[in-house]
MARROMI-939429 format. One record per residue: x, y negated, z negated of N, C-alpha, C in turn; residue in three letters. Coordinates in steps of 0.02 Angstrom, whole numbers, plus 32768, in hexadecimal, padded with zeros to 4 digits. Each point is the difference from the previous one (the first is absolute). Layout:
SITE    npx    npy    npz   capx   capy   capz    cpx    cpy    cpz   rest
SITE      X      Y      Z      X      Y      Z      X      Y      Z    ALA
...
//
This chain:
SITE    npx    npy    npz   capx   capy   capz    cpx    cpy    cpz   rest
SITE   A35B   F4B0   76A9   8009   802A   7FC5   8032   8036   800F    MET
SITE   8032   8006   7FD5   8032   8034   8007   7FF2   8038   7FCE    THR
SITE   8003   803D   8017   7FF6   803A   7FD5   8042   8022   7FF3    LEU
SITE   8008   801A   7FC2   803A   8027   7FEF   7FE9   803A   7FD4    ASN
SITE   802E   802A   7FEB   7FEE   803B   7FD9   7FDF   7FEF   7FBE    TRP
SITE   800A   7FC5   7FE6   7FDF   7FEB   7FC2   7FB7   7FED   800B    ASP
SITE   7FEC   7FF7   803E   7FBD   7FE9   8011   7FD0   803A   800D    SER
SITE   7FFF   8031   7FD2   7FD9   803D   800E   7FB7   7FF1   800C    THR
SITE   7FE2   7FD4   7FD9   7FB9   7FF1   8008   7FF3   7FDC   8042    TYR
SITE   802A   7FD0   8011   7FF7   7FDB   803F   800A   802F   803C    ALA
SITE   8030   802E   7FFB   800B   8031   8035   7FC2   802D   8006    ILE
SITE   7FE6   8016   7FC7   7FC4   802A   8001   7FC6   7FDD   8022    ALA
SITE   7FF7   7FC0   7FF2   7FCA   7FDA   8020   800A   7FFC   804C    LEU
SITE   803D   7FF5   8015   800F   7FFD   8048   7FF4   8044   8021    GLU
SITE   8015   8035   7FE0   7FF5   8043   801C   7FB6   8010   8003    LEU
SITE   7FDC   7FED   7FCC   7FB7   800B   7FFF   7FDF   7FDC   803A    LYS
SITE   8016   7FC2   800C   7FE3   7FD8   8036   8014   801E   8044    ARG
SITE   803F   8010   8008   8019   8017   8041   7FEA   8047   8011    LYS
SITE   7FFB   802A   7FCE   7FEE   8046   800B   7FBE   8010   7FDD    TYR
SITE   7FCE   7FD7   800D   7FC0   8006   7FDF   7FDD   8042   800F    SER
SITE   8010   8020   8037   7FE1   8040   8011   8025   803C   7FE3    ASP
SITE   8039   7FF4   7FE1   8027   8038   7FE4   7FDD   801C   7FC2    ALA
SITE   8000   8042   7FFB   7FE7   8021   7FC4   803A   8002   7FCE    ASN
SITE   7FFB   7FD8   7FCC   8037   7FF9   7FD0   8016   8043   7FE3    ILE
SITE   7FD2   802F   7FFA   8012   8041   7FE4   802A   802A   8030    GLU
SITE   8004   7FEB   803E   8028   8024   8032   8040   7FDB   8012    GLU
SITE   800A   7FC6   7FE2   803B   7FD7   800E   803B   801A   7FD7    VAL
SITE   8038   800D   8021   803B   8018   7FDC   802C   7FC6   7FE9    SER
SITE   802B   800F   7FD2   8031   7FCE   7FE9   802C   7FEA   803A    ILE
SITE   8012   802E   802B   8029   7FEF   803B   7FDB   7FD0   802E    GLN
SITE   7FBE   800A   8008   7FD9   7FD1   8029   7FFF   7FBB   7FDF    GLN
SITE   7FF8   7FFE   7FBF   8001   7FC0   7FDC   8042   7FDC   800D    ILE
SITE   8036   8025   7FFD   8042   7FE2   800E   8003   7FE5   8047    TYR
SITE   7FEF   8029   8031   8003   7FEB   8046   7FD3   7FC4   800E    GLN
SITE   7FC3   8003   7FE7   7FD1   7FC9   800B   8017   7FC0   7FDE    TRP
SITE   801D   8007   7FC5   8018   7FC4   7FDB   8038   7FDE   8025    THR
SITE   8032   8026   8015   8039   7FDF   8021   7FEE   7FE6   8045    ILE
SITE   7FC8   8017   801B   7FE8   7FE7   8041   7FD8   7FBF   7FF9    ALA
SITE   7FED   7FEE   7FC4   7FDA   7FC2   7FF7   802B   7FC5   8014    LEU
SITE   7FE6   7FD2   8028   8028   7FC7   8016   8019   7FD4   7FC6    PRO
SITE   7FDA   7FFF   7FCA   8011   7FD5   7FC7   8034   8021   7FD1    GLU
SITE   800F   8040   800C   802D   8024   7FD3   8048   7FEE   800E    PHE
SITE   8023   7FEA   7FCC   8047   7FEF   8005   8024   8015   7FC1    GLU
SITE   801C   803B   7FFF   8026   8016   7FC6   8031   8036   8017    ASP
SITE   802E   8010   7FD5   8032   8033   800E   7FDF   8045   7FFD    ASP
SITE   8003   8025   8036   7FE0   8041   8003   801F   8032   7FCF    LEU
SITE   803D   7FF4   7FEC   8023   802C   7FD1   7FE6   7FFA   7FB8    GLU
SITE   7FDA   7FCC   7FF2   7FE8   7FF4   7FBC   7FC1   8027   7FEE    LEU
SITE   7FE0   801E   8031   7FC1   8023   7FF3   800D   8042   7FDB    VAL
SITE   7FCF   8013   7FD8   8001   8041   7FDF   7FB8   801A   7FFB    ASN
SITE   7FF9   803D   7FE9   7FBE   801E   7FFC   7FD1   7FDB   7FD1    ASP
SITE   801B   7FE3   7FCB   7FD6   7FDA   7FD1   7FE0   7FC4   8022    ASP
SITE   8026   7FDD   8029   7FE5   7FC6   8025   7FCA   8017   8031    ILE
SITE   800E   8034   8026   7FD0   8018   8031   7FC1   801A   7FDE    LEU
SITE   8007   8021   7FC7   7FC6   8017   7FDA   7FD8   7FC6   7FE4    ASN
SITE   8022   7FCA   7FEC   7FDD   7FC5   7FE8   7FD7   7FDF   8037    ALA
SITE   801C   7FFD   803D   7FDA   7FE6   8039   7FC2   802B   800C    ILE
SITE   800B   8042   8000   7FC8   802E   800A   7FCB   7FF6   7FCB    TYR
SITE   8014   7FFC   7FC1   7FD2   7FF7   7FC8   7FDA   7FBE   8006    GLN
SITE   8023   7FCA   8011   7FDF   7FBF   8009   7FCC   8003   8037    ASP
SITE   8012   8020   8037   7FD2   8007   8039   7FC3   8029   7FEC    TRP
SITE   800C   8038   7FDF   7FCA   802C   7FEA   7FD1   7FDB   7FD1    TYR
SITE   801B   7FDE   7FCF   7FD7   7FDC   7FD0   7FDA   7FC7   8022    GLU
SITE   801E   7FE0   802F   7FDF   7FCA   8025   7FC4   801C   8027    GLU
SITE   8008   803B   801C   7FC8   801F   8024   7FC7   8011   7FD1    LEU
SITE   8010   8016   7FC4   7FCC   8014   7FD0   7FE1   7FC4   7FDD    ILE
SITE   802A   7FD2   7FE8   7FE7   7FCA   7FD6   7FFD   7FBC   8023    TYR
SITE   8023   7FFA   8038   8002   7FC0   8023   7FC2   7FF6   802B    GLY
SITE   8001   7FC9   8023   7FC7   7FF1   802B   8013   8001   8048    LYS
//
């Protein structure tokens, strides 16, 4: 599976799995960026990211923690 900036939900699931001990309320947008580009499955142009994308990843992760299983 290849992840790119359009895969916000899939990225959120991977971050949730990999950083299960992280307190989402203490995770910064910069951490989301660093953790995302460090994912082995991530393959996209780093120049394409913006705050809206990073906030979408954060929101997907947060909602998954609240409503997901």
